[in-house]
C-alpha positions in Angstrom: 2.6 20.7 70.4 5.7 22.3 69.1 5.8 24.9 71.8 5.0 22.3 74.4 8.0 20.1 73.3 10.2 23.2 73.5 9.0 24.1 77.0 9.5 20.5 78.4 12.9 20.1 76.7 14.0 23.4 78.3 12.6 22.4 81.7 14.5 19.1 81.3 17.7 21.0 80.6 17.2 23.0 83.8 16.7 19.7 85.7 19.9 18.3 84.4 21.8 21.3 85.4 20.4 21.1 88.9 21.1 17.3 89.0 24.8 17.9 88.1 25.1 20.4 90.9 23.5 18.2 93.4 25.6 15.2 92.4 28.8 17.4 92.8 27.7 18.6 96.1 27.1 15.0 97.2 30.5 13.9 95.9 32.2 16.7 97.8 30.7 15.7 101.2 33.2 13.8 103.2 32.2 10.4 104.5 31.9 10.7 108.3 33.0 7.6 110.3 32.0 7.2 113.9 34.8 7.0 116.5 33.4 7.7 119.9 29.6 7.1 119.4 29.4 3.4 118.6 26.0 1.9 119.2 25.3 -1.8 119.1 23.9 -2.8 115.7 21.7 -5.6 114.4 21.9 -6.2 110.6 19.0 -8.1 109.1 19.7 -9.7 105.7 16.7 -11.1 103.8 17.8 -13.7 101.4 15.6 -15.4 98.7 17.2 -17.7 96.2 20.6 -17.8 94.5 22.0 -14.7 93.1 25.3 -13.9 91.3 28.0 -12.9 93.8 25.7 -13.9 96.8 28.6 -15.2 98.9 30.7 -12.1 98.3 27.8 -9.7 99.0 26.7 -11.4 102.3 30.2 -11.8 103.5 30.9 -8.1 103.2 28.5 -7.5 106.1 30.6 -9.8 108.3 33.9 -8.1 107.6 33.2 -4.8 109.4 35.7 -2.6 111.1 33.5 -1.8 114.0 34.6 -1.8 117.6 31.2 -2.1 119.3 29.1 -5.3 119.2 27.2 -6.0 116.0 25.2 -9.1 114.8 24.1 -10.2 111.4 20.9 -12.3 111.0 20.4 -14.0 107.7 16.7 -14.5 107.1 15.3 -17.2 104.7 11.7 -18.1 104.2 12.4 -21.9 104.1 15.1 -24.5 104.7 14.4 -25.5 101.1 15.8 -22.2 99.8 18.7 -23.0 97.4 20.6 -20.1 99.0 20.9 -21.8 102.4 24.2 -23.6 101.7 25.8 -20.3 100.6 24.5 -18.6 103.8 25.8 -21.5 105.9 29.2 -21.2 104.3 29.4 -17.5 105.1 28.5 -18.1 108.7 31.2 -20.8 109.0 33.9 -18.8 107.2 33.3 -15.8 109.5 33.1 -17.5 112.8 34.3 -14.4 114.7 31.2 -12.5 113.5 28.1 -13.0 115.6 25.9 -14.3 112.9 22.7 -16.4 112.9 20.3 -17.9 110.4 16.5 -17.6 110.8 14.1 -19.7 108.8 10.4 -19.2 108.1 8.2 -16.3 107.5 5.6 -14.2 109.3 2.0 -15.2 108.2 -0.4 -12.8 106.7 1.9 -10.2 105.3 1.7 -8.9 101.7 5.4 -8.0 101.5 7.6 -11.1 101.2 10.8 -9.4 102.3 9.2 -8.0 105.5 7.5 -11.4 106.1 11.1 -12.8 106.0 12.6 -10.5 108.6 9.6 -9.9 110.8 9.0 -13.5 111.8 9.3 -15.2 115.1 12.9 -15.9 116.1 14.3 -12.7 114.6 14.9 -10.6 117.7 17.5 -7.9 116.9 19.4 -6.9 120.1 21.2 -3.8 118.7 20.3 -0.2 119.5 20.3 0.3 115.7 18.5 -2.1 113.3 19.7 -2.3 109.7 17.9 -4.0 106.9 19.9 -4.4 103.6 18.9 -6.3 100.6 20.9 -9.5 99.6 22.4 -8.0 96.5 24.1 -5.2 98.3 27.8 -5.1 98.9 29.7 -2.9 101.3 33.2 -2.4 102.6 34.6 -2.5 106.2 33.6 1.2 106.9 29.9 0.6 106.4 28.7 0.3 109.9 30.9 3.2 111.2 29.4 5.4 108.4 25.9 4.6 109.6 26.7 5.0 113.2 28.1 8.5 112.6 24.7 9.7 111.5 23.0 8.5 114.6 25.1 10.7 116.9 22.3 13.3 116.7 19.2 12.2 118.7 17.1 14.0 116.1 17.9 11.3 113.6 15.5 8.4 113.7 16.5 6.6 110.5 19.3 6.6 107.9 19.4 5.4 104.3 22.1 5.1 101.6 22.2 5.8 97.9 23.6 3.0 95.8 25.5 2.5 92.6 24.9 -0.2 90.1 27.6 -2.8 89.5 26.9 -4.4 86.1 28.2 -7.5 84.4 29.7 -7.3 81.0 26.4 -7.4 79.2 24.8 -4.4 77.5 21.5 -4.9 79.3 23.1 -5.0 82.7 25.1 -1.8 81.9 21.9 -0.1 80.9 20.4 -1.0 84.2 23.4 0.4 86.1 23.2 3.6 84.2 19.6 4.0 85.3 20.6 3.8 88.9 23.6 6.2 88.8 22.6 8.6 86.1 18.9 8.9 86.7 17.6 7.5 90.0 20.3 8.7 92.3 20.3 12.4 90.9 16.4 12.4 91.2 16.8 11.6 94.9 19.3 14.4 95.5 17.2 16.9 93.6 14.1 15.9 95.6 16.1 16.3 98.8 17.0 19.9 97.8 13.3 20.6 97.7 12.4 19.4 101.2 13.2 17.0 104.0 13.7 13.3 103.3 10.7 11.3 104.2 11.6 7.8 102.8 14.3 5.3 102.9 15.9 3.2 100.2 15.9 -0.6 100.3 19.6 -0.8 99.8 20.0 0.3 103.4 17.3 1.0 106.0 18.8 1.8 109.4 16.5 2.8 112.2 16.9 3.3 116.0 15.3 0.2 117.6 13.3 2.3 120.1 11.8 4.3 117.1 11.1 1.1 115.3 9.3 -0.2 118.4 7.4 3.1 118.5 6.0 2.8 115.0 4.8 -0.8 115.6 8.0 -2.7 114.7 8.6 -4.4 111.3 5.1 -5.6 111.2 4.0 -2.1 110.5 5.6 -2.4 107.1 4.2 -5.9 106.2 1.3 -4.8 104.1 3.2 -2.2 102.0 5.2 -3.3 98.9 7.3 -0.2 99.2 8.5 -1.0 102.7 11.4 1.4 102.4 9.1 4.4 101.6 6.8 3.4 104.4 9.5 3.2 107.0 10.8 6.6 106.3 7.2 8.0 106.3 6.4 6.5 109.7 9.7 7.7 111.2 9.2 11.3 109.9 5.6 11.2 111.3 7.0 10.6 114.8 9.1 13.8 114.5 12.4 12.3 113.7 14.7 13.1 110.8 15.5 10.7 108.0 19.1 11.2 106.9 20.8 10.4 103.7 24.2 9.0 104.5 27.1 10.0 102.3 28.3 6.4 102.1 27.1 4.8 99.0 26.6 1.0 98.8 26.8 -1.2 95.7 24.2 -3.4 94.1 24.6 -6.0 91.5 22.6 -5.5 88.2 22.1 -9.0 87.2 19.6 -8.8 84.3 20.8 -10.3 81.1 17.8 -9.9 78.9 15.9 -6.7 78.0 12.7 -8.3 79.0 14.0 -8.9 82.6 15.3 -5.3 82.9 12.0 -3.9 81.5 10.0 -5.9 84.1 12.3 -4.8 87.0 12.2 -1.1 86.0 8.5 -1.2 85.3 8.0 -2.5 88.8 10.0 0.4 90.2 8.1 2.9 88.1 4.6 1.7 88.9 5.5 1.5 92.6 6.8 5.1 92.5 3.7 6.2 90.6 1.5 4.7 93.3 3.3 6.4 96.1 3.4 9.9 94.5 1.1 10.1 91.5 1.3 13.9 91.0 5.0 14.1 91.1 5.5 11.0 89.1 3.3 12.4 86.3 5.8 15.2 85.7 8.9 13.1 86.2 9.2 12.7 82.4 10.9 16.1 82.6 14.0 14.3 83.9 14.4 12.7 80.4 15.6 15.9 78.7 17.6 14.2 76.0 14.7 12.3 74.4 12.6 15.4 74.7 15.2 17.6 72.9 15.5 14.9 70.2 11.7 15.0 69.8 11.8 18.7 69.5 14.5 18.5 66.8 12.4 16.0 64.8 9.0 17.6 65.2 9.6 21.2 66.2 10.4 22.6 62.8 12.8 25.2 64.1 16.2 23.8 63.7 17.9 27.1 64.4 16.6 26.6 68.1 16.5 22.9 68.2 20.1 22.1 67.4 21.7 24.4 70.1 19.1 23.1 72.6 20.0 19.5 71.8 23.7 20.3 72.0 23.2 21.9 75.4 21.1 19.1 76.7 23.6 16.5 75.5 26.5 18.4 77.2 24.5 18.6 80.5 23.5 14.9 80.3 27.1 13.9 79.7 28.1 16.1 82.7 25.6 14.2 84.9 27.1 10.9 83.8 30.6 11.8 84.7 29.8 13.5 87.9 27.8 10.5 88.9 30.7 8.2 88.1 32.9 10.4 90.3 30.4 10.5 93.2 29.8 6.8 93.2 33.2 5.5 92.2 31.9 3.7 89.2 34.7 2.1 87.2 32.9 1.7 83.8 32.4 4.5 81.4 29.2 3.9 79.5 28.7 7.4 78.0 28.0 5.7 74.6 24.9 4.1 76.1 23.3 7.4 77.3 21.0 7.9 74.3 19.4 4.3 74.3 19.3 4.4 78.1 17.3 7.7 78.2 15.0 6.5 75.4 14.4 3.3 77.4 13.6 5.2 80.5 11.1 7.4 78.7 9.5 4.3 77.3 9.3 2.7 80.9 7.7 5.9 82.2 5.1 5.9 79.5 4.3 2.2 80.0 4.0 2.7 83.7 1.0 5.0 83.2 -1.0 2.0 81.8 -1.7 -0.6 84.4 -1.0 -1.1 88.1 0.3 -4.7 88.3 3.9 -5.6 89.0 5.9 -8.9 89.0 8.1 -9.4 92.0 10.0 -12.7 92.4 7.5 -14.6 90.3 4.4 -13.3 91.9 2.0 -10.6 90.6 1.0 -7.7 92.9 -1.1 -4.6 92.5 0.1 -1.2 93.3 -2.2 1.5 94.5 -6.0 1.4 94.3 
């Protein structure tokens, strides 16, 4: 056991070093903005219920510095959705933006988000179709950044990393740390090992002809991880899935530890179902708790203390490079230890059970 703890802690330290380098490389990439190649774009915004900052987030998609035609279609499952008045206000306040509201849902689909955007009456006209969650916020350069990636005909889909925007609560700040310090680096490290074959729900942009070729949005309807499935289907058709340098922002709204735990457990069990072998070894990304465990149980303090110090330095480096890469304003370095311990606990809990809770309903991941 002692040797095993040492090996996994050292492996975790190596991962942190690679993650810091990958984050720095990402940060140093310029954000390319389209100038000559400006395809028409349709933005689909699935909305379900009232969320903090909903007006501001939705409005950001109507305020685009984009010279070609683009449209925004706000999709709600019902006219009784309490978010409808907010959506109507956005459409009225940005009358110059071609925007529409589509109500209803496609029948017979497991995934409620896809049922919301794949229904009759949602007929995107753009050469590029973008789906972005309702809690995502962008600036005026967003569509130009996406369009730049589609200048190459080899690219079939584009996705974006995202940073977490917390409120003032400790729980929300812990959630934002998980996104910037753990999730985003893991994507960049995975990308160093092979071509991207998935998208991220914060932004899924796909050529409309490629989307038609894979069977349209309906092809995603029976998959909870619609973002992962879209990237997989696009890659199977021989197209590239590209990670855009432009990061979007997502609100981290959880105010209780139970709510954050439920959210992160849903993510974890979904990822486990998609890639069980890789997920089983993802605990190596939690190097700091592993080094702490080695210090407590290893019995060799002469080795454990320098290892812990090295791991802590690397973990702090990842935190600050991530802040730089994603423009995060808040410095929550003091929360690193509880954040990493919580992540290891979520990973362990995800191994026992396959059910997840999503918007008040229970779903089962995998078989």
